[in-house]
C-alpha positions as CSV (number, residue, x, y, z in Angstrom):
1,M,-3.9,-43.8,14.4
2,R,-0.9,-43.2,12.2
3,D,-3.3,-42.5,9.2
4,L,-5.1,-39.9,11.2
5,E,-1.8,-38.3,12.2
6,K,-0.9,-38.4,8.6
7,V,-4.1,-36.7,7.5
8,F,-3.6,-34.1,10.2
9,Q,0.1,-33.5,9.1
10,E,-0.9,-33.2,5.5
11,E,-3.9,-30.6,6.4
12,D,-1.2,-28.5,8.4
13,E,1.2,-28.6,5.4
14,I,-1.6,-27.5,3.2
15,E,-2.6,-24.7,5.6
16,A,1.0,-23.5,5.7
17,K,1.4,-23.4,2.0
18,Q,-1.8,-21.4,1.8
19,K,-0.6,-18.9,4.3
20,V,2.6,-18.6,2.3
21,E,0.8,-18.0,-0.9
22,R,-1.5,-15.3,0.9
23,S,1.7,-13.7,2.1
24,K,3.2,-13.8,-1.4
25,E,0.0,-12.3,-2.8
26,K,-0.2,-9.5,-0.3
27,L,3.4,-8.6,-0.8
28,F,3.0,-8.5,-4.6
29,E,-0.3,-6.3,-4.2
30,D,1.8,-3.9,-1.9
31,A,4.6,-3.8,-4.3
32,L,2.2,-3.0,-7.2
33,D,0.7,-0.4,-5.1
34,A,4.1,1.2,-4.4
35,I,4.8,1.2,-8.1
36,R,1.6,2.8,-9.0
37,V,2.1,5.6,-6.4
38,K,5.8,6.1,-7.6
39,W,4.5,6.5,-11.2
40,G,1.9,8.9,-10.2
41,E,-1.0,6.5,-11.3
42,V,-3.1,6.9,-7.9
43,D,-3.9,9.7,-5.4
44,W,-1.6,9.9,-2.4
45,K,-2.7,10.2,1.0
46,I,-0.4,12.8,2.9
47,V,-0.2,13.5,6.4
48,C,0.0,17.2,7.3
49,Q,3.2,18.0,9.0
50,E,1.6,20.6,11.1
51,C,-1.8,19.4,12.1
52,G,-1.5,15.6,11.3
53,V,-4.6,15.5,9.3
54,V,-4.5,13.2,6.3
55,F,-5.3,14.9,3.1
56,I,-5.5,13.7,-0.7
57,F,-3.0,14.8,-3.2
58,T,-4.8,13.8,-6.5
59,K,-3.4,12.4,-9.7
60,G,-4.3,15.7,-11.3
61,E,-2.6,17.8,-8.6
62,Q,0.5,15.5,-8.9
63,D,0.7,16.0,-12.7
64,F,0.5,19.9,-12.2
65,Y,3.2,19.9,-9.4
66,K,5.5,17.8,-11.6
67,K,5.0,20.0,-14.7
68,Q,5.8,23.2,-12.6
69,N,8.8,21.6,-10.8
70,F,7.1,21.9,-7.4
71,N,7.7,19.6,-4.5
72,S,4.8,17.7,-3.2
73,P,2.8,19.5,-0.6
74,R,3.5,18.8,3.3
75,R,0.6,20.7,4.7
76,C,-3.0,20.6,4.2
77,L,-4.9,23.6,2.8
78,G,-6.0,24.6,6.2
79,C,-2.5,25.0,7.6
80,K,-1.4,26.6,4.2
81,A,-3.9,29.5,4.8
């Protein structure tokens, strides 16, 4: 009986370690995504402040806005018009 309990305990410990590793991997991926966004390597998803629709602010648009010293958009094209 003790051997069986020991096996279950070891399995629980392994499962807990795997959960911790998956959590670490998720945190790492989230941090990389944040860095990519900060460095402008990816398209941004922005929520329009007027209507709440999600629109894409592409890498090219980000570069253009940066060169022109513009702030990133806060409203979608429909609300700007």
